[in-house]
PDB file of N, CA, C and O in Angstrom:
ATOM      1  N   MET A   1     -44.203 -52.768 -22.849  1.00  0.00           N
ATOM      2  CA  MET A   1     -42.919 -52.350 -23.015  1.00  0.00           C
ATOM      3  C   MET A   1     -42.290 -54.233 -23.373  1.00  0.00           C
ATOM      4  O   MET A   1     -41.865 -54.684 -24.436  1.00  0.00           O
ATOM      5  N   ASN A   2     -42.426 -54.777 -22.346  1.00  0.00           N
ATOM      6  CA  ASN A   2     -41.050 -56.245 -22.485  1.00  0.00           C
ATOM      7  C   ASN A   2     -40.825 -56.364 -24.176  1.00  0.00           C
ATOM      8  O   ASN A   2     -39.811 -56.388 -24.874  1.00  0.00           O
ATOM      9  N   LEU A   3     -42.012 -56.414 -24.420  1.00  0.00           N
ATOM     10  CA  LEU A   3     -41.950 -56.508 -26.227  1.00  0.00           C
ATOM     11  C   LEU A   3     -40.251 -55.343 -27.275  1.00  0.00           C
ATOM     12  O   LEU A   3     -39.396 -55.497 -28.148  1.00  0.00           O
ATOM     13  N   PHE A   4     -40.794 -54.273 -26.266  1.00  0.00           N
ATOM     14  CA  PHE A   4     -40.046 -53.518 -26.748  1.00  0.00           C
ATOM     15  C   PHE A   4     -38.833 -53.378 -26.993  1.00  0.00           C
ATOM     16  O   PHE A   4     -38.215 -53.077 -28.015  1.00  0.00           O
ATOM     17  N   LYS A   5     -38.229 -53.885 -24.857  1.00  0.00           N
ATOM     18  CA  LYS A   5     -37.427 -53.849 -24.814  1.00  0.00           C
ATOM     19  C   LYS A   5     -35.967 -55.244 -25.995  1.00  0.00           C
ATOM     20  O   LYS A   5     -34.791 -55.383 -26.332  1.00  0.00           O
ATOM     21  N   LYS A   6     -37.883 -56.084 -26.112  1.00  0.00           N
ATOM     22  CA  LYS A   6     -35.870 -57.281 -26.428  1.00  0.00           C
ATOM     23  C   LYS A   6     -36.161 -57.232 -28.283  1.00  0.00           C
ATOM     24  O   LYS A   6     -35.466 -58.035 -28.905  1.00  0.00           O
ATOM     25  N   ILE A   7     -36.946 -56.514 -28.974  1.00  0.00           N
ATOM     26  CA  ILE A   7     -37.133 -56.253 -30.288  1.00  0.00           C
ATOM     27  C   ILE A   7     -36.340 -54.717 -31.069  1.00  0.00           C
ATOM     28  O   ILE A   7     -36.113 -54.439 -32.246  1.00  0.00           O
ATOM     29  N   TYR A   8     -36.077 -53.932 -29.709  1.00  0.00           N
ATOM     30  CA  TYR A   8     -36.095 -52.182 -30.021  1.00  0.00           C
ATOM     31  C   TYR A   8     -34.254 -52.418 -31.325  1.00  0.00           C
ATOM     32  O   TYR A   8     -33.833 -51.421 -31.913  1.00  0.00           O
ATOM     33  N   TRP A   9     -33.749 -53.381 -31.436  1.00  0.00           N
ATOM     34  CA  TRP A   9     -32.355 -53.429 -32.043  1.00  0.00           C
ATOM     35  C   TRP A   9     -33.051 -53.666 -33.666  1.00  0.00           C
ATOM     36  O   TRP A   9     -32.462 -53.665 -34.747  1.00  0.00           O
ATOM     37  N   ILE A  10     -34.079 -53.805 -33.456  1.00  0.00           N
ATOM     38  CA  ILE A  10     -34.613 -54.693 -35.272  1.00  0.00           C
ATOM     39  C   ILE A  10     -34.631 -52.908 -35.774  1.00  0.00           C
ATOM     40  O   ILE A  10     -33.859 -52.292 -36.509  1.00  0.00           O
ATOM     41  N   ILE A  11     -35.814 -52.476 -35.047  1.00  0.00           N
ATOM     42  CA  ILE A  11     -36.256 -51.225 -35.321  1.00  0.00           C
ATOM     43  C   ILE A  11     -35.482 -49.935 -36.404  1.00  0.00           C
ATOM     44  O   ILE A  11     -36.126 -49.211 -37.162  1.00  0.00           O
ATOM     45  N   PHE A  12     -33.995 -49.903 -36.225  1.00  0.00           N
ATOM     46  CA  PHE A  12     -33.265 -48.833 -37.043  1.00  0.00           C
ATOM     47  C   PHE A  12     -33.096 -49.616 -38.501  1.00  0.00           C
ATOM     48  O   PHE A  12     -33.222 -48.958 -39.533  1.00  0.00           O
ATOM     49  N   PRO A  13     -32.754 -51.312 -38.567  1.00  0.00           N
ATOM     50  CA  PRO A  13     -32.679 -51.477 -39.955  1.00  0.00           C
ATOM     51  C   PRO A  13     -34.086 -51.657 -40.565  1.00  0.00           C
ATOM     52  O   PRO A  13     -34.087 -51.931 -41.765  1.00  0.00           O
ATOM     53  N   VAL A  14     -35.067 -51.572 -40.065  1.00  0.00           N
ATOM     54  CA  VAL A  14     -36.042 -51.849 -40.796  1.00  0.00           C
ATOM     55  C   VAL A  14     -36.637 -50.739 -41.698  1.00  0.00           C
ATOM     56  O   VAL A  14     -37.045 -50.834 -42.855  1.00  0.00           O
ATOM     57  N   LEU A  15     -36.581 -49.595 -40.827  1.00  0.00           N
ATOM     58  CA  LEU A  15     -36.359 -47.938 -41.020  1.00  0.00           C
ATOM     59  C   LEU A  15     -35.375 -47.488 -41.873  1.00  0.00           C
ATOM     60  O   LEU A  15     -35.225 -46.331 -42.268  1.00  0.00           O
ATOM     61  N   CYS A  16     -34.889 -48.199 -42.068  1.00  0.00           N
ATOM     62  CA  CYS A  16     -33.387 -48.241 -43.078  1.00  0.00           C
ATOM     63  C   CYS A  16     -34.361 -48.849 -44.056  1.00  0.00           C
ATOM     64  O   CYS A  16     -34.564 -48.017 -44.941  1.00  0.00           O
ATOM     65  N   VAL A  17     -35.042 -49.944 -44.262  1.00  0.00           N
ATOM     66  CA  VAL A  17     -35.465 -50.408 -45.670  1.00  0.00           C
ATOM     67  C   VAL A  17     -36.655 -49.710 -45.729  1.00  0.00           C
ATOM     68  O   VAL A  17     -36.909 -49.593 -46.928  1.00  0.00           O
ATOM     69  N   VAL A  18     -37.447 -49.228 -45.126  1.00  0.00           N
ATOM     70  CA  VAL A  18     -38.499 -48.710 -45.647  1.00  0.00           C
ATOM     71  C   VAL A  18     -38.797 -47.454 -46.473  1.00  0.00           C
ATOM     72  O   VAL A  18     -39.619 -47.034 -47.288  1.00  0.00           O
ATOM     73  N   PHE A  19     -37.244 -46.934 -45.566  1.00  0.00           N
ATOM     74  CA  PHE A  19     -36.689 -44.840 -46.039  1.00  0.00           C
ATOM     75  C   PHE A  19     -36.360 -45.121 -47.583  1.00  0.00           C
ATOM     76  O   PHE A  19     -36.675 -44.342 -48.483  1.00  0.00           O
ATOM     77  N   ILE A  20     -35.603 -46.484 -47.796  1.00  0.00           N
ATOM     78  CA  ILE A  20     -34.538 -46.649 -49.137  1.00  0.00           C
ATOM     79  C   ILE A  20     -35.934 -46.724 -50.053  1.00  0.00           C
ATOM     80  O   ILE A  20     -36.031 -45.839 -50.903  1.00  0.00           O
ATOM     81  N   LEU A  21     -36.716 -47.418 -49.990  1.00  0.00           N
ATOM     82  CA  LEU A  21     -38.277 -48.220 -50.782  1.00  0.00           C
ATOM     83  C   LEU A  21     -38.985 -46.561 -50.875  1.00  0.00           C
ATOM     84  O   LEU A  21     -39.468 -46.085 -51.903  1.00  0.00           O
ATOM     85  N   ILE A  22     -38.920 -46.031 -49.864  1.00  0.00           N
ATOM     86  CA  ILE A  22     -39.656 -44.435 -50.043  1.00  0.00           C
ATOM     87  C   ILE A  22     -38.834 -43.481 -51.180  1.00  0.00           C
ATOM     88  O   ILE A  22     -39.080 -43.137 -52.336  1.00  0.00           O
ATOM     89  N   LEU A  23     -38.115 -43.326 -50.563  1.00  0.00           N
ATOM     90  CA  LEU A  23     -37.018 -42.695 -52.270  1.00  0.00           C
ATOM     91  C   LEU A  23     -37.170 -43.126 -53.117  1.00  0.00           C
ATOM     92  O   LEU A  23     -37.479 -42.471 -54.113  1.00  0.00           O
ATOM     93  N   ASP A  24     -36.955 -45.089 -53.138  1.00  0.00           N
ATOM     94  CA  ASP A  24     -37.238 -45.456 -54.955  1.00  0.00           C
ATOM     95  C   ASP A  24     -38.802 -45.303 -54.963  1.00  0.00           C
ATOM     96  O   ASP A  24     -39.193 -45.226 -56.127  1.00  0.00           O
ATOM     97  N   LYS A  25     -39.088 -45.284 -54.708  1.00  0.00           N
ATOM     98  CA  LYS A  25     -41.296 -45.199 -55.147  1.00  0.00           C
ATOM     99  C   LYS A  25     -41.650 -44.188 -55.680  1.00  0.00           C
ATOM    100  O   LYS A  25     -41.971 -43.888 -56.830  1.00  0.00           O
ATOM    101  N   ILE A  26     -41.537 -43.476 -54.397  1.00  0.00           N
ATOM    102  CA  ILE A  26     -42.141 -42.460 -54.599  1.00  0.00           C
ATOM    103  C   ILE A  26     -41.428 -40.922 -55.027  1.00  0.00           C
ATOM    104  O   ILE A  26     -41.978 -40.005 -55.636  1.00  0.00           O
ATOM    105  N   PHE A  27     -40.553 -40.956 -54.695  1.00  0.00           N
ATOM    106  CA  PHE A  27     -39.612 -39.640 -55.239  1.00  0.00           C
ATOM    107  C   PHE A  27     -38.775 -40.399 -56.361  1.00  0.00           C
ATOM    108  O   PHE A  27     -37.806 -39.749 -56.755  1.00  0.00           O
ATOM    109  N   LYS A  28     -38.866 -41.028 -56.660  1.00  0.00           N
ATOM    110  CA  LYS A  28     -38.103 -41.678 -57.288  1.00  0.00           C
ATOM    111  C   LYS A  28     -36.510 -41.014 -58.241  1.00  0.00           C
ATOM    112  O   LYS A  28     -36.231 -40.836 -59.427  1.00  0.00           O
ATOM    113  N   ILE A  29     -35.855 -40.837 -57.030  1.00  0.00           N
ATOM    114  CA  ILE A  29     -34.430 -40.981 -56.652  1.00  0.00           C
ATOM    115  C   ILE A  29     -33.662 -41.963 -57.669  1.00  0.00           C
ATOM    116  O   ILE A  29     -33.690 -43.182 -57.500  1.00  0.00           O
ATOM    117  N   GLU A  30     -33.126 -41.491 -58.499  1.00  0.00           N
ATOM    118  CA  GLU A  30     -32.110 -42.731 -59.168  1.00  0.00           C
ATOM    119  C   GLU A  30     -30.603 -43.015 -58.946  1.00  0.00           C
ATOM    120  O   GLU A  30     -29.928 -43.848 -59.553  1.00  0.00           O
ATOM    121  N   HIS A  31     -30.355 -42.498 -58.347  1.00  0.00           N
ATOM    122  CA  HIS A  31     -28.641 -42.520 -57.877  1.00  0.00           C
ATOM    123  C   HIS A  31     -28.978 -43.389 -56.349  1.00  0.00           C
ATOM    124  O   HIS A  31     -29.516 -42.733 -55.457  1.00  0.00           O
ATOM    125  N   SER A  32     -28.720 -44.537 -56.147  1.00  0.00           N
ATOM    126  CA  SER A  32     -29.016 -45.269 -54.929  1.00  0.00           C
ATOM    127  C   SER A  32     -27.968 -45.115 -54.268  1.00  0.00           C
ATOM    128  O   SER A  32     -27.922 -45.749 -53.214  1.00  0.00           O
ATOM    129  N   TRP A  33     -26.673 -44.171 -54.654  1.00  0.00           N
ATOM    130  CA  TRP A  33     -25.794 -43.829 -52.964  1.00  0.00           C
ATOM    131  C   TRP A  33     -26.755 -42.143 -52.635  1.00  0.00           C
ATOM    132  O   TRP A  33     -26.569 -41.226 -51.835  1.00  0.00           O
ATOM    133  N   ILE A  34     -27.522 -42.334 -53.440  1.00  0.00           N
ATOM    134  CA  ILE A  34     -27.936 -40.702 -52.346  1.00  0.00           C
ATOM    135  C   ILE A  34     -29.187 -41.086 -51.435  1.00  0.00           C
ATOM    136  O   ILE A  34     -29.449 -40.437 -50.423  1.00  0.00           O
ATOM    137  N   GLN A  35     -29.980 -42.231 -51.873  1.00  0.00           N
ATOM    138  CA  GLN A  35     -31.247 -43.337 -51.407  1.00  0.00           C
ATOM    139  C   GLN A  35     -30.787 -43.963 -50.068  1.00  0.00           C
ATOM    140  O   GLN A  35     -31.509 -44.032 -49.073  1.00  0.00           O
ATOM    141  N   THR A  36     -29.411 -44.449 -50.148  1.00  0.00           N
ATOM    142  CA  THR A  36     -28.670 -45.268 -49.216  1.00  0.00           C
ATOM    143  C   THR A  36     -28.303 -44.105 -47.779  1.00  0.00           C
ATOM    144  O   THR A  36     -28.579 -44.177 -46.582  1.00  0.00           O
ATOM    145  N   LEU A  37     -27.531 -43.028 -48.650  1.00  0.00           N
ATOM    146  CA  LEU A  37     -27.145 -41.720 -47.602  1.00  0.00           C
ATOM    147  C   LEU A  37     -28.473 -41.496 -46.823  1.00  0.00           C
ATOM    148  O   LEU A  37     -28.314 -41.615 -45.608  1.00  0.00           O
ATOM    149  N   VAL A  38     -29.843 -41.177 -47.244  1.00  0.00           N
ATOM    150  CA  VAL A  38     -30.498 -40.426 -46.886  1.00  0.00           C
ATOM    151  C   VAL A  38     -31.827 -41.493 -46.201  1.00  0.00           C
ATOM    152  O   VAL A  38     -32.503 -41.160 -45.228  1.00  0.00           O
ATOM    153  N   GLY A  39     -31.973 -42.660 -46.873  1.00  0.00           N
ATOM    154  CA  GLY A  39     -32.373 -43.647 -45.383  1.00  0.00           C
ATOM    155  C   GLY A  39     -31.768 -43.820 -44.524  1.00  0.00           C
ATOM    156  O   GLY A  39     -32.518 -43.694 -43.556  1.00  0.00           O
ATOM    157  N   ILE A  40     -30.360 -44.156 -44.058  1.00  0.00           N
ATOM    158  CA  ILE A  40     -29.608 -44.135 -43.566  1.00  0.00           C
ATOM    159  C   ILE A  40     -29.463 -43.277 -42.143  1.00  0.00           C
ATOM    160  O   ILE A  40     -29.519 -43.675 -40.979  1.00  0.00           O
ATOM    161  N   SER A  41     -29.176 -41.454 -42.898  1.00  0.00           N
ATOM    162  CA  SER A  41     -29.835 -40.795 -42.067  1.00  0.00           C
ATOM    163  C   SER A  41     -30.830 -40.641 -41.482  1.00  0.00           C
ATOM    164  O   SER A  41     -30.797 -39.952 -40.463  1.00  0.00           O
ATOM    165  N   LEU A  42     -31.469 -40.945 -41.710  1.00  0.00           N
ATOM    166  CA  LEU A  42     -33.427 -40.451 -41.046  1.00  0.00           C
ATOM    167  C   LEU A  42     -33.398 -41.912 -40.108  1.00  0.00           C
ATOM    168  O   LEU A  42     -33.746 -41.908 -38.927  1.00  0.00           O
ATOM    169  N   ALA A  43     -32.952 -43.096 -40.790  1.00  0.00           N
ATOM    170  CA  ALA A  43     -33.516 -44.445 -39.851  1.00  0.00           C
ATOM    171  C   ALA A  43     -32.548 -44.178 -38.400  1.00  0.00           C
ATOM    172  O   ALA A  43     -32.623 -44.757 -37.316  1.00  0.00           O
ATOM    173  N   TYR A  44     -31.709 -43.171 -38.807  1.00  0.00           N
ATOM    174  CA  TYR A  44     -29.992 -42.889 -37.544  1.00  0.00           C
ATOM    175  C   TYR A  44     -31.154 -41.576 -36.843  1.00  0.00           C
ATOM    176  O   TYR A  44     -31.024 -40.467 -37.362  1.00  0.00           O
ATOM    177  N   ILE A  45     -31.409 -41.608 -36.576  1.00  0.00           N
ATOM    178  CA  ILE A  45     -32.383 -39.992 -35.953  1.00  0.00           C
ATOM    179  C   ILE A  45     -33.336 -41.193 -35.397  1.00  0.00           C
ATOM    180  O   ILE A  45     -32.996 -41.676 -34.317  1.00  0.00           O
ATOM    181  N   LEU A  46     -34.285 -41.624 -35.916  1.00  0.00           N
ATOM    182  CA  LEU A  46     -35.567 -41.984 -35.426  1.00  0.00           C
ATOM    183  C   LEU A  46     -35.689 -43.166 -34.897  1.00  0.00           C
ATOM    184  O   LEU A  46     -36.716 -43.565 -34.347  1.00  0.00           O
ATOM    185  N   SER A  47     -34.285 -44.030 -35.071  1.00  0.00           N
ATOM    186  CA  SER A  47     -34.310 -44.895 -33.833  1.00  0.00           C
ATOM    187  C   SER A  47     -34.046 -45.322 -32.857  1.00  0.00           C
ATOM    188  O   SER A  47     -33.083 -44.691 -32.422  1.00  0.00           O
ATOM    189  N   PRO A  48     -34.473 -46.401 -31.909  1.00  0.00           N
ATOM    190  CA  PRO A  48     -33.569 -45.799 -30.238  1.00  0.00           C
ATOM    191  C   PRO A  48     -32.429 -46.458 -30.190  1.00  0.00           C
ATOM    192  O   PRO A  48     -31.880 -47.380 -30.793  1.00  0.00           O
ATOM    193  N   LYS A  49     -32.046 -45.149 -28.594  1.00  0.00           N
ATOM    194  CA  LYS A  49     -30.661 -45.184 -29.176  1.00  0.00           C
ATOM    195  C   LYS A  49     -30.466 -46.136 -27.194  1.00  0.00           C
ATOM    196  O   LYS A  49     -31.332 -46.132 -26.319  1.00  0.00           O
ATOM    197  N   VAL A  50     -29.360 -46.654 -27.134  1.00  0.00           N
ATOM    198  CA  VAL A  50     -29.217 -47.349 -25.917  1.00  0.00           C
ATOM    199  C   VAL A  50     -27.711 -46.177 -24.854  1.00  0.00           C
ATOM    200  O   VAL A  50     -26.519 -45.887 -24.950  1.00  0.00           O
ATOM    201  N   LYS A  51     -28.585 -45.992 -24.198  1.00  0.00           N
ATOM    202  CA  LYS A  51     -27.352 -45.229 -22.832  1.00  0.00           C
ATOM    203  C   LYS A  51     -27.011 -45.787 -22.336  1.00  0.00           C
ATOM    204  O   LYS A  51     -27.709 -46.758 -22.043  1.00  0.00           O
ATOM    205  N   VAL A  52     -25.548 -45.685 -21.751  1.00  0.00           N
ATOM    206  CA  VAL A  52     -25.514 -45.746 -20.355  1.00  0.00           C
ATOM    207  C   VAL A  52     -25.120 -44.975 -19.132  1.00  0.00           C
ATOM    208  O   VAL A  52     -24.133 -44.242 -19.063  1.00  0.00           O
ATOM    209  N   VAL A  53     -25.727 -45.139 -18.457  1.00  0.00           N
ATOM    210  CA  VAL A  53     -26.015 -43.766 -17.718  1.00  0.00           C
ATOM    211  C   VAL A  53     -25.211 -44.689 -15.829  1.00  0.00           C
ATOM    212  O   VAL A  53     -25.398 -45.877 -15.567  1.00  0.00           O
ATOM    213  N   GLY A  54     -24.451 -43.756 -14.945  1.00  0.00           N
ATOM    214  CA  GLY A  54     -24.142 -44.745 -14.174  1.00  0.00           C
ATOM    215  C   GLY A  54     -25.394 -43.688 -12.961  1.00  0.00           C
ATOM    216  O   GLY A  54     -25.934 -42.588 -13.074  1.00  0.00           O
ATOM    217  N   LYS A  55     -25.398 -44.779 -11.878  1.00  0.00           N
ATOM    218  CA  LYS A  55     -26.457 -44.823 -10.851  1.00  0.00           C
ATOM    219  C   LYS A  55     -25.560 -45.579  -9.509  1.00  0.00           C
ATOM    220  O   LYS A  55     -24.624 -46.359  -9.686  1.00  0.00           O
ATOM    221  N   GLN A  56     -26.006 -45.213  -8.365  1.00  0.00           N
ATOM    222  CA  GLN A  56     -25.326 -45.238  -7.576  1.00  0.00           C
ATOM    223  C   GLN A  56     -24.989 -46.817  -7.270  1.00  0.00           C
ATOM    224  O   GLN A  56     -23.784 -47.015  -7.423  1.00  0.00           O
ATOM    225  N   ASN A  57     -25.573 -47.772  -6.956  1.00  0.00           N
ATOM    226  CA  ASN A  57     -25.402 -49.265  -7.730  1.00  0.00           C
ATOM    227  C   ASN A  57     -24.744 -49.330  -8.787  1.00  0.00           C
ATOM    228  O   ASN A  57     -24.292 -50.453  -9.007  1.00  0.00           O
ATOM    229  N   GLY A  58     -24.565 -48.731  -9.365  1.00  0.00           N
ATOM    230  CA  GLY A  58     -23.558 -49.277 -10.600  1.00  0.00           C
ATOM    231  C   GLY A  58     -24.122 -48.620 -11.818  1.00  0.00           C
ATOM    232  O   GLY A  58     -25.031 -47.790 -11.796  1.00  0.00           O
ATOM    233  N   GLU A  59     -23.223 -49.267 -13.380  1.00  0.00           N
ATOM    234  CA  GLU A  59     -23.982 -48.451 -14.453  1.00  0.00           C
ATOM    235  C   GLU A  59     -25.332 -49.024 -15.099  1.00  0.00           C
ATOM    236  O   GLU A  59     -25.229 -50.229 -14.874  1.00  0.00           O
ATOM    237  N   GLU A  60     -26.188 -48.884 -15.580  1.00  0.00           N
ATOM    238  CA  GLU A  60     -27.252 -49.065 -16.513  1.00  0.00           C
ATOM    239  C   GLU A  60     -27.666 -48.768 -17.279  1.00  0.00           C
ATOM    240  O   GLU A  60     -27.655 -47.561 -17.521  1.00  0.00           O
ATOM    241  N   GLU A  61     -28.067 -49.347 -17.836  1.00  0.00           N
ATOM    242  CA  GLU A  61     -28.155 -49.271 -19.709  1.00  0.00           C
ATOM    243  C   GLU A  61     -29.860 -49.163 -19.942  1.00  0.00           C
ATOM    244  O   GLU A  61     -30.536 -50.191 -19.941  1.00  0.00           O
ATOM    245  N   GLN A  62     -30.508 -47.741 -20.151  1.00  0.00           N
ATOM    246  CA  GLN A  62     -31.717 -47.111 -20.566  1.00  0.00           C
ATOM    247  C   GLN A  62     -31.358 -46.818 -22.252  1.00  0.00           C
ATOM    248  O   GLN A  62     -30.353 -46.526 -22.901  1.00  0.00           O
ATOM    249  N   ILE A  63     -32.919 -47.104 -22.555  1.00  0.00           N
ATOM    250  CA  ILE A  63     -33.451 -47.375 -24.150  1.00  0.00           C
ATOM    251  C   ILE A  63     -33.756 -45.713 -23.845  1.00  0.00           C
ATOM    252  O   ILE A  63     -34.326 -45.364 -22.811  1.00  0.00           O
ATOM    253  N   LYS A  64     -33.241 -44.618 -25.015  1.00  0.00           N
ATOM    254  CA  LYS A  64     -34.343 -43.335 -25.430  1.00  0.00           C
ATOM    255  C   LYS A  64     -34.766 -43.882 -26.534  1.00  0.00           C
ATOM    256  O   LYS A  64     -34.158 -44.704 -27.218  1.00  0.00           O
ATOM    257  N   TRP A  65     -36.059 -43.327 -26.767  1.00  0.00           N
ATOM    258  CA  TRP A  65     -36.799 -42.782 -28.224  1.00  0.00           C
ATOM    259  C   TRP A  65     -36.783 -41.831 -28.425  1.00  0.00           C
ATOM    260  O   TRP A  65     -36.605 -41.153 -27.413  1.00  0.00           O
ATOM    261  N   LEU A  66     -36.890 -41.258 -29.356  1.00  0.00           N
ATOM    262  CA  LEU A  66     -38.311 -39.602 -29.728  1.00  0.00           C
ATOM    263  C   LEU A  66     -39.351 -39.868 -29.639  1.00  0.00           C
ATOM    264  O   LEU A  66     -40.274 -39.054 -29.588  1.00  0.00           O
ATOM    265  N   PHE A  67     -39.486 -41.434 -29.585  1.00  0.00           N
ATOM    266  CA  PHE A  67     -41.830 -41.373 -29.986  1.00  0.00           C
ATOM    267  C   PHE A  67     -41.898 -41.323 -28.387  1.00  0.00           C
ATOM    268  O   PHE A  67     -42.972 -40.904 -27.956  1.00  0.00           O
ATOM    269  N   PHE A  68     -40.773 -41.738 -27.266  1.00  0.00           N
ATOM    270  CA  PHE A  68     -41.558 -42.000 -25.882  1.00  0.00           C
ATOM    271  C   PHE A  68     -40.959 -41.296 -25.376  1.00  0.00           C
ATOM    272  O   PHE A  68     -39.785 -41.315 -25.747  1.00  0.00           O
ATOM    273  N   LYS A  69     -41.347 -40.146 -24.138  1.00  0.00           N
ATOM    274  CA  LYS A  69     -41.255 -39.447 -22.981  1.00  0.00           C
ATOM    275  C   LYS A  69     -40.630 -39.985 -22.017  1.00  0.00           C
ATOM    276  O   LYS A  69     -39.794 -39.354 -21.370  1.00  0.00           O
ATOM    277  N   LYS A  70     -40.846 -40.864 -21.845  1.00  0.00           N
ATOM    278  CA  LYS A  70     -39.915 -41.684 -20.053  1.00  0.00           C
ATOM    279  C   LYS A  70     -39.243 -42.486 -21.119  1.00  0.00           C
ATOM    280  O   LYS A  70     -39.780 -43.082 -22.053  1.00  0.00           O
ATOM    281  N   VAL A  71     -37.835 -42.389 -20.786  1.00  0.00           N
ATOM    282  CA  VAL A  71     -36.567 -43.433 -20.267  1.00  0.00           C
ATOM    283  C   VAL A  71     -36.905 -44.953 -20.307  1.00  0.00           C
ATOM    284  O   VAL A  71     -37.310 -45.470 -19.266  1.00  0.00           O
ATOM    285  N   ILE A  72     -36.802 -45.520 -21.155  1.00  0.00           N
ATOM    286  CA  ILE A  72     -36.680 -47.210 -20.497  1.00  0.00           C
ATOM    287  C   ILE A  72     -36.010 -47.879 -20.142  1.00  0.00           C
ATOM    288  O   ILE A  72     -35.197 -48.097 -21.041  1.00  0.00           O
ATOM    289  N   ASP A  73     -35.632 -48.820 -18.681  1.00  0.00           N
ATOM    290  CA  ASP A  73     -34.624 -49.475 -18.830  1.00  0.00           C
ATOM    291  C   ASP A  73     -34.123 -50.677 -19.899  1.00  0.00           C
ATOM    292  O   ASP A  73     -34.932 -51.569 -20.150  1.00  0.00           O
ATOM    293  N   LYS A  74     -33.183 -50.696 -20.345  1.00  0.00           N
ATOM    294  CA  LYS A  74     -32.750 -52.341 -20.679  1.00  0.00           C
ATOM    295  C   LYS A  74     -33.593 -53.567 -20.028  1.00  0.00           C
ATOM    296  O   LYS A  74     -34.455 -54.330 -20.465  1.00  0.00           O
ATOM    297  N   GLU A  75     -32.875 -53.378 -18.651  1.00  0.00           N
ATOM    298  CA  GLU A  75     -33.600 -55.006 -18.136  1.00  0.00           C
ATOM    299  C   GLU A  75     -34.290 -55.826 -18.261  1.00  0.00           C
ATOM    300  O   GLU A  75     -35.022 -55.760 -19.248  1.00  0.00           O
ATOM    301  N   MET A  76     -34.366 -56.496 -17.744  1.00  0.00           N
ATOM    302  CA  MET A  76     -35.890 -57.890 -18.301  1.00  0.00           C
ATOM    303  C   MET A  76     -36.294 -57.900 -17.410  1.00  0.00           C
ATOM    304  O   MET A  76     -37.281 -58.600 -17.187  1.00  0.00           O
TER     305      MET A  76
END
């Protein structure tokens, strides 16, 4: 999990590039603005989100992701 805590922010740009390439090569969508719009939308939905939660000892940042059942504390 420590590796995920360090590189969670890079998942969104990687997913953007992957989805844009898939739309370009496999589905052969010609308009680049459609590729970009769909690729970024899918990447945003599937990327991890950082949420600030208030607790007794102060505010805490947590990472939530669609593919994890548990919430991950952002502190290392």
